[in-house]
C-alpha positions as CSV (number, residue, x, y, z in Angstrom):
1,A,17.7,-5.4,22.7
2,A,15.6,-6.9,19.9
3,A,17.1,-10.3,20.5
4,V,16.3,-10.1,24.2
5,A,12.7,-9.0,23.5
6,G,12.2,-11.6,20.9
7,L,13.7,-14.3,23.1
8,G,11.3,-13.3,25.9
9,L,8.3,-13.5,23.5
10,M,9.4,-16.8,22.2
11,L,9.7,-18.3,25.6
12,W,6.3,-16.9,26.6
13,L,4.7,-18.5,23.5
14,K,6.6,-21.7,24.1
15,S,5.3,-22.0,27.7
16,S,1.7,-21.0,26.6
17,D,-0.8,-23.5,25.4
18,F,-1.2,-22.9,21.7
19,R,-4.9,-23.8,22.0
20,Q,-5.5,-20.5,23.7
21,L,-4.9,-18.8,20.4
22,R,-7.6,-20.7,18.7
23,R,-10.0,-17.8,18.9
24,G,-11.1,-15.3,16.3
25,P,-10.0,-12.2,18.2
26,A,-6.6,-13.7,19.0
27,V,-6.0,-14.0,15.3
28,I,-7.8,-11.1,13.6
29,V,-6.6,-8.4,16.0
30,P,-2.9,-9.1,15.5
31,W,-3.5,-9.2,11.7
32,C,-5.3,-5.9,11.8
33,V,-2.5,-4.3,13.8
34,V,0.2,-5.6,11.4
35,L,-1.9,-4.4,8.3
36,V,-2.1,-0.9,9.8
37,L,1.6,-0.9,10.4
38,L,2.3,-2.0,6.9
39,L,0.1,0.8,5.5
40,V,1.9,3.3,7.7
41,A,5.2,2.0,6.4
42,V,4.1,2.4,2.8
43,A,2.8,5.9,3.4
44,T,5.7,7.2,5.4
45,D,8.7,5.6,3.8
46,G,8.8,7.3,0.5
47,R,11.8,5.4,-0.8
48,A,11.5,1.7,0.2
49,H,7.9,1.6,1.5
50,R,8.9,-0.9,4.1
51,W,10.2,0.9,7.2
52,I,8.7,2.9,10.1
53,R,11.3,5.1,11.6
54,L,11.0,5.5,15.4
55,P,12.8,8.5,16.8
56,G,15.5,7.3,19.1
57,L,14.6,3.7,18.6
58,G,15.7,2.9,15.1
59,Q,13.5,1.4,12.4
60,L,10.6,-1.1,12.4
61,Q,9.9,-3.4,9.5
62,P,6.2,-4.5,9.9
63,S,6.5,-7.1,7.1
64,E,8.6,-9.3,9.4
65,F,5.7,-9.5,11.9
66,A,3.3,-10.5,9.1
67,K,5.0,-13.9,8.9
68,P,3.9,-15.3,12.3
69,V,0.5,-13.5,12.0
70,I,-0.3,-15.1,8.6
71,V,0.8,-18.5,10.0
72,L,-1.6,-18.0,12.9
73,Y,-4.4,-17.0,10.7
74,L,-4.0,-19.9,8.3
75,A,-3.9,-22.5,11.1
76,W,-7.0,-21.0,12.7
77,F,-9.0,-20.6,9.6
78,V,-8.2,-24.0,8.0
79,A,-8.9,-25.8,11.3
80,W,-12.2,-23.9,11.6
81,R,-13.4,-24.6,8.1
82,G,-12.4,-28.3,8.2
83,K,-13.9,-30.3,5.4
84,D,-15.4,-27.2,3.8
85,I,-12.0,-25.9,2.8
86,N,-12.9,-25.9,-0.9
87,N,-16.1,-23.9,-0.9
88,R,-16.2,-20.2,-1.6
89,Y,-16.7,-19.2,2.0
90,S,-13.3,-20.7,2.8
91,I,-11.3,-19.6,-0.2
92,I,-12.5,-16.0,-0.5
93,P,-11.6,-14.9,3.1
94,T,-8.2,-16.4,2.8
95,V,-7.6,-14.8,-0.6
96,A,-8.7,-11.5,0.9
97,V,-6.5,-11.7,4.0
98,V,-3.4,-13.3,2.5
99,G,-3.8,-11.4,-0.8
100,L,-4.2,-8.0,0.8
101,T,-1.2,-8.6,3.1
102,T,1.1,-9.8,0.4
103,L,0.0,-6.9,-1.9
104,V,0.8,-4.3,0.7
105,I,4.2,-6.0,1.5
106,G,5.0,-6.6,-2.2
107,F,4.7,-2.9,-3.0
108,G,8.0,-2.4,-1.1
109,D,9.4,-5.8,-0.4
110,L,8.8,-8.5,-3.0
111,G,11.0,-11.1,-1.4
112,T,9.1,-11.0,1.9
113,A,5.8,-11.2,0.1
114,L,6.9,-14.4,-1.5
115,V,8.0,-15.8,1.8
116,V,4.6,-14.9,3.3
117,L,2.8,-16.7,0.4
118,A,4.7,-19.9,1.0
119,P,2.9,-21.1,4.1
120,A,-0.5,-20.4,2.5
121,L,0.4,-22.6,-0.5
122,V,1.7,-25.4,1.7
123,V,-1.1,-25.3,4.3
124,Y,-3.9,-25.3,1.8
125,S,-2.2,-28.0,-0.3
126,V,-1.9,-30.3,2.7
127,A,-5.5,-29.4,3.8
128,G,-6.8,-30.8,0.6
129,I,-7.6,-27.9,-1.7
130,H,-8.7,-28.9,-5.1
131,R,-6.0,-28.8,-7.8
132,R,-8.0,-26.4,-9.9
133,H,-8.2,-23.9,-7.0
134,F,-4.5,-24.3,-6.3
135,L,-3.5,-23.7,-9.8
136,V,-5.7,-20.7,-10.2
137,A,-4.3,-19.2,-7.0
138,L,-0.7,-20.0,-8.1
139,F,-1.4,-18.3,-11.5
140,C,-2.8,-15.2,-9.9
141,A,0.2,-15.0,-7.5
142,V,2.6,-15.2,-10.5
143,V,0.7,-12.5,-12.4
144,V,0.7,-10.2,-9.4
145,M,4.4,-10.8,-8.7
146,A,5.2,-10.1,-12.4
147,G,3.3,-6.8,-12.0
148,F,5.4,-5.9,-9.0
149,I,8.6,-6.7,-10.9
150,V,7.6,-4.4,-13.7
151,Q,6.4,-1.8,-11.2
152,K,10.0,-1.1,-10.1
153,P,12.7,-1.0,-12.8
154,Y,15.5,-2.2,-10.5
155,R,13.6,-5.4,-10.1
156,L,13.6,-5.8,-13.9
157,L,17.3,-5.1,-13.9
158,R,17.9,-7.9,-11.5
159,I,15.8,-10.4,-13.5
160,T,17.4,-9.5,-16.9
161,S,20.9,-9.6,-15.4
162,F,20.2,-13.0,-13.9
163,V,19.1,-14.5,-17.2
164,G,22.0,-12.9,-19.1
165,L,19.8,-10.3,-21.0
166,T,22.1,-7.3,-21.2
167,E,20.9,-3.8,-22.0
168,E,22.8,-4.0,-25.3
169,K,20.8,-7.1,-26.3
170,I,17.5,-5.5,-25.2
171,A,18.3,-2.3,-27.2
172,A,19.1,-4.4,-30.3
173,D,15.7,-6.2,-30.2
174,P,12.8,-4.1,-31.4
175,S,10.3,-6.3,-29.6
176,L,11.9,-5.4,-26.2
177,Q,11.9,-1.6,-26.6
178,W,9.2,-1.3,-23.9
179,L,11.6,-3.1,-21.6
180,A,14.5,-0.8,-22.5
181,V,12.4,2.3,-21.8
182,R,11.2,0.9,-18.5
183,M,14.7,0.0,-17.4
184,A,16.2,3.4,-18.5
185,S,13.9,5.1,-15.9
186,S,15.8,3.4,-13.1
187,G,18.6,5.1,-11.3
188,A,19.8,1.8,-9.8
189,A,23.3,0.5,-10.6
190,R,23.5,-1.6,-13.7
191,D,25.8,-4.1,-12.2
192,T,22.9,-5.8,-10.3
193,D,24.6,-9.2,-9.9
194,Y,27.7,-7.7,-8.2
195,Q,26.6,-8.8,-4.8
196,A,25.9,-12.3,-5.9
197,R,29.3,-12.6,-7.7
198,Q,31.1,-11.4,-4.6
199,S,29.1,-13.8,-2.4
200,R,30.1,-16.7,-4.7
201,I,33.7,-15.6,-4.5
202,A,33.4,-15.6,-0.7
203,I,31.9,-19.1,-0.6
204,G,34.4,-20.4,-3.1
205,S,37.3,-19.0,-1.1
206,G,36.2,-20.9,2.0
207,G,36.9,-24.3,0.5
208,L,36.1,-27.2,2.8
209,T,36.9,-25.8,6.2
210,G,37.0,-22.1,5.7
211,V,39.6,-19.4,6.3
212,G,38.8,-19.1,10.0
213,L,36.3,-17.2,12.1
214,G,36.7,-13.4,11.7
215,Q,39.2,-13.8,8.8
216,S,36.8,-13.1,5.9
217,N,38.3,-10.7,3.3
218,Q,35.0,-10.2,1.4
219,K,33.3,-8.6,4.3
220,L,35.9,-5.8,4.3
221,G,34.0,-3.7,1.7
222,F,33.9,-6.1,-1.2
223,L,30.6,-7.9,-0.3
224,P,27.8,-5.3,0.3
225,E,25.3,-6.2,3.1
226,A,27.7,-8.8,4.4
227,H,26.1,-8.6,7.9
228,T,22.5,-8.9,6.7
229,D,21.2,-10.3,3.4
230,F,24.5,-11.8,2.2
231,I,25.8,-13.1,5.6
232,F,25.7,-16.7,4.2
233,G,28.6,-15.7,1.9
234,V,30.7,-14.7,4.9
235,I,29.7,-17.9,6.7
236,G,30.9,-19.9,3.6
237,E,34.2,-18.1,3.5
238,E,35.0,-18.4,7.2
239,T,33.7,-21.9,8.0
240,G,33.8,-23.5,4.5
241,M,31.5,-26.2,3.2
242,I,31.4,-27.9,6.6
243,G,30.0,-24.8,8.2
244,C,27.4,-24.3,5.5
245,L,26.2,-27.9,5.8
246,L,26.0,-27.6,9.6
247,L,23.9,-24.4,9.2
248,L,21.7,-26.1,6.6
249,S,21.3,-29.1,8.9
250,A,20.0,-26.7,11.7
251,Y,17.3,-25.5,9.4
252,L,16.4,-29.0,8.4
253,V,16.0,-29.8,12.1
254,I,13.4,-27.0,12.3
255,F,11.7,-28.5,9.2
256,W,11.7,-31.9,10.8
257,R,10.3,-30.5,14.1
258,G,7.5,-28.9,12.1
259,W,6.6,-32.1,10.2
260,R,6.9,-34.2,13.3
261,A,4.4,-32.0,15.1
262,W,2.2,-32.2,12.1
263,F,2.1,-35.9,12.1
264,L,1.9,-36.4,15.9
265,T,-0.3,-33.6,17.2
266,E,-3.9,-34.5,17.5
267,D,-5.2,-30.9,17.5
268,T,-6.0,-29.8,14.0
269,F,-5.1,-26.2,14.8
270,G,-1.8,-27.2,16.2
271,R,-0.9,-29.3,13.3
272,Y,-1.4,-26.5,10.8
273,L,0.3,-24.0,13.1
274,A,3.5,-26.1,13.3
275,L,3.4,-26.8,9.6
276,G,3.1,-23.1,8.7
277,A,5.7,-21.9,11.1
278,A,8.3,-24.5,9.9
279,T,7.5,-23.6,6.3
280,V,8.1,-19.8,6.8
281,V,11.5,-20.3,8.6
282,V,12.8,-22.9,6.2
283,T,11.6,-21.2,3.0
284,Q,13.2,-17.9,4.1
285,A,16.5,-19.7,4.9
286,L,16.6,-21.6,1.6
287,A,15.7,-18.4,-0.3
288,N,18.6,-16.5,1.3
289,M,21.1,-19.3,0.6
290,L,20.0,-19.6,-3.0
291,V,20.4,-15.8,-3.5
292,A,23.9,-16.0,-1.9
293,L,24.8,-18.8,-4.3
294,N,23.4,-16.8,-7.3
295,A,21.0,-19.7,-8.0
296,V,18.0,-17.2,-8.1
297,P,17.8,-13.5,-8.8
298,T,19.1,-11.2,-6.1
299,K,16.6,-10.2,-3.4
300,G,17.0,-8.8,0.0
301,I,15.9,-11.7,2.3
302,P,17.6,-12.1,5.8
303,L,18.9,-15.4,7.0
304,P,16.6,-16.4,9.9
305,L,18.2,-16.1,13.4
306,V,21.6,-15.2,11.7
307,S,21.3,-11.9,9.8
308,Y,21.6,-8.6,11.6
309,G,18.2,-6.9,12.0
310,G,15.9,-6.3,15.0
311,S,12.5,-6.8,13.3
312,A,13.6,-9.9,11.5
313,M,15.0,-11.4,14.7
314,V,11.8,-10.7,16.6
315,G,9.5,-12.0,13.8
316,T,11.5,-15.2,13.5
317,L,11.6,-15.8,17.2
318,L,7.8,-15.3,17.4
319,T,7.4,-17.9,14.7
320,M,9.7,-20.3,16.5
321,G,7.7,-19.7,19.7
322,L,4.5,-20.8,17.9
323,L,6.3,-23.9,16.6
324,M,7.7,-24.9,20.0
325,S,4.4,-24.3,21.7
326,V,3.0,-27.1,19.5
327,G,6.1,-29.3,19.6
328,D,6.2,-29.3,23.4
329,R,2.7,-30.6,23.6
330,V,3.1,-33.5,21.1
331,P,1.8,-36.7,22.8
332,E,4.5,-39.0,24.0
333,Q,5.1,-41.9,21.6
């Protein structure tokens, strides 16, 4: 049902002229709605702070809808401010909107918060923000994300496990006693890299051509979340390196479409809209793949258009609809 609804919305956006969205209310109203939903999720989901449970309809994850909304806002605002992008009247509103959104998301879902920040960094870099402003914003983002990591001990466990800092080493170092106390307050499993190890086993078992569709052994209880966050491991096992490269190529096509629209579209709003949309999808895909390969610390990030999940599917299809709306109106060369 979510795929059907998302596909319908994507086709509607694709057929619509993106320039109709270049209005303040068309941008601010969706952002306000998503922000309210995010706050509701934080308040009502006492455990993960990311889901809104709808009786009889399943769960809704508002952070997935923040991605196309932030892309829309960035394109509108940067196009509106134009050459005044570096004055305080341009920087402060974006810090307020993007910062508030990522803060609320990051309280329960740090991975999605990082994905939402990616288009802001890319769009403002391309728009010509001063290096000083960019570095200050990047430093603030790192500090805030570090605070979120310390906020939840299980995140600390994932980081320390990834860098090889075991609890025994932490306990033996007097300077790290604060870290030991913080981690001891977590009820999470200590084997935090278990999923990543099982994912690497799955990908390694696939070899060049894979074991065959539907023949994965790791998804039979060995690899947790095999249908969502770690589905790339199953793809690697069943289709091998060839299947993984084909999937990566598909995301690179999305990246190419975004940059092509950026270079060829004459409308400034459309250029940033395409750039932001492509950045969100590709950043999320690469983040998921890197987690599955254990190249970065474990984080729950779905693989766009592949992982199971209604909210993620609808959010990604909305983002793709924005990209296609611009791409379909690129002047013929």
